[in-house]
N, C-alpha and C positions, 0 to 999 in steps of 0.2 A: 880777193879776186871774185868775181861776180858770174854765177851760172843764172841764165834765165830758163827756167822751165817752162815750155810754151804751152801752158793751157791758158789761153787768153779768153777774156770777157769781151764780149761785142761793144765797139765803142765807136765812135766818129774817127772816121779815117783821117790822116794826117799825112798822107802821101802828099808829096810835094816834088818839083823837079830839082834834080841836083845838077852840080856844075859839069861842065863838059859834055862827054857821051853818057853820061850816066842817066838813068831814065827817071822812074819813079820809085823812090826809094824813102825809108823813113828817116835815116841819119845820112848826111853827107860824108862819107870817109875816104874822099879823094886825097886829102892831106895824109892820112895814114896809109894808104895806098901808095902814094909818091914816095914815102919814107921805105916803104917796103921794097918799092923797086929799086930804090938807090942803095938798097943792101945796108941801111940803118936800121937793123931787127929790134935794138933796144927802144929807139924811139918809137918806133911803129908798132910795137907792142902796146906801149904806153898809150899811144893814140888809137889804136883798136879798142884797147880796154875802154878808154874815155866812149869812145863811140857805142860801145854794148852797153855801158852806164846811160847812156843817152838814149838807145834805144829801148832799154828798158822802163824807161820815165815814160816814153811816148804813148800815145794810144795807136793801137792797131787793128785791123780788121782782121779778126781771126778765121774768116770766111775765104781769103785773099792767100793764096799759095805763096805769093812773093814775099809777105812779110817772113815766112820761114826759109826761104832761099835766101833773104838777106841776112838774117840772123845766123844762119848756116855759114855764108860767106865770111862773116866777123869772127866766127869760132874757128873757121879753118885756118884763116890769116895769123890769129892768133897762136894756134898750133903749131905751124910752121915757123913762127918767130921762136917759140919754144924748143922746137927741135933746134934750132940753130945755135940755142944757148945751152943746149944740154939739159935744159930743164924739165926733166921725163915725168916729175908730178904735175907741172903745169901741163905738157902735152897730154897727159892722161884726161885732165880736168876740160881741156877745152876740146879733146874729140869725144868725150863725152856728152857733151853739149851739142856737139854738131850731130852726132847720130841720134840723139833724142829729139832734135828738131827736125831730123829727116824722117825719124818714124812718125812724128806728128803731122808733118806733111803728108805722107803718106796716108796716113788713116783719114785726113781730111780729103783728099782726092778721092779714095775709094768710097768714102761715105758719100762724096757729092755725085760720082757716077752712079752707086746704086740707087740713090734718090731718085737720080734723074730718069733712068732707066724704069723705075717702077711708075713715074708718073707719065712715062711715056714721051720720047723726046724724037726729033728728027735723027737720021742717021748720020748726018756730017756732024752734029752737035756729039752725039755719042762716041764717034770717032776721036774727036777733039778731045772730050774728058779721059778716052780711054788711053791715048797717047800720053797724057798729062800723068797717067798713073804708071804707064810703062817709064816715064821718064825717073819718076820719085821712086821705083823699084829699083832703078839702074844706079842711081845716086845714092840710095840706101845703100846698097851692094858694097859700092866703093867706100863709102863712110866704115863699112864694117871691115874691112880690108886694113883701111888706114889704123882704125882703132886697135885691131890684132897688133899690128906692128908695134903700134904705140905702148901695148900692154908688154910685150917683149922687152921694149928699151926700158921702161919702168923697172922690172922684174931683173934685169941685168946690169941696169945703168949705163948700156951700150957698149959695155966690154966684154972680153971673150969672145970666141969663135961665134957666138949665137948673138951676141949684142953687135957685134961688129959687122955680121951679116944682115940683122934687122934694120942697121944704118943705111945700109946701102940697098936695101929693099924698099924703103921708105923713099931714097932718094928715085929708083927706079918708080914708083908707084907716081910720085910726082912727075916726071918725064912723061910717063903713059897720059897722064892726067892734063898735061899741057896741050890747050887747044880744043881736048874734048870737054872737060869743066871750064866753062868761059867766065871770066868775073869781070869784066870791062864795064858792066852796068850797075856794078855794087851789089850784086847777087849771084846764086850760081845758077847756071844756065849749061844746058846740056847741048852738045854737038852731036846730034846722033850719028851723023855719018862717020865723023872721024872716030867716034867709038865704036862701030863696027868695023873700021879698018884697024884698030889696035886692039881688038878683044883679046888676041893672042898675048899681049904683053901684059894686061890686066889678070889673065888667068896664068901666066907665068909667075907673078908676083905672089897670087894666091896660094898655088902650089909650093912656092918656095918656103912662104910663111908657115903653110901647115907642115912641111918636114922638120922645121926649126924645133917646134914644141907641142906639145899637147893643148891646141887653141880652147877646147871645151873646159879644162883645168883651170887655165890662166883666166878666162872669163870669169869662172866662178871664185877664183882668188882674189879678182879685183872686180867687184861690184861697181856698179855707176855711182859717181859721187853725187849725192843729194841730201838737201836739209829742207828745214819746213818752208815752205813758201811763204812769200808776205807780198802782197798786191802783184801777184804773177811773177815774182821773181824769188830766188834764191840766194842767200848770201854764204859765200866760200871764204874763211879767212885765209 
């Protein structure tokens, strides 16, 4: 399995038009998405992994937040495929990837906003960049909740009272995220209006997860999966 640590070098952008409603993406994962929606999670996992490999070999613009959102989408789908297969080691691997990509996006947009403010920009542009930072913070927070649940599942094997409750909370988080985190363009997009309507659901999942285990201890027990990067990628066997 491959995890791409998103420390990109600047290169020529290869963003192209994908099929259907998909807008501008590095890879076309519509086939993988179709398998996922049809419930063929084994086939979808293979197809999404192939998309990740293709993504890793392509040139990306490291200053375009959409690159991070696209890879985050691929990792998130792979994580959900692992969840359906009760492959909790794979689940952790891809949730590690999703959160690290999310953090990279947050670092990027915070830096862009800071640089723009120092150089002097119009108020409308400042609001636009600030909103992008807010969205990145929210997506990062959701990714952290999901990784916490994934660690509980890895630790318990999904068994016992704690494991079964973690499975339930993973499903509740998926329900809360539906329509809030939109993926119909091949990248993670946040519907802020729907998020505000469902904040109580996300908070309920967070509180339930915190009551199950000592999350700080669990995060220390299971650090992020890493290996030496090669050409912007890392290999995980």
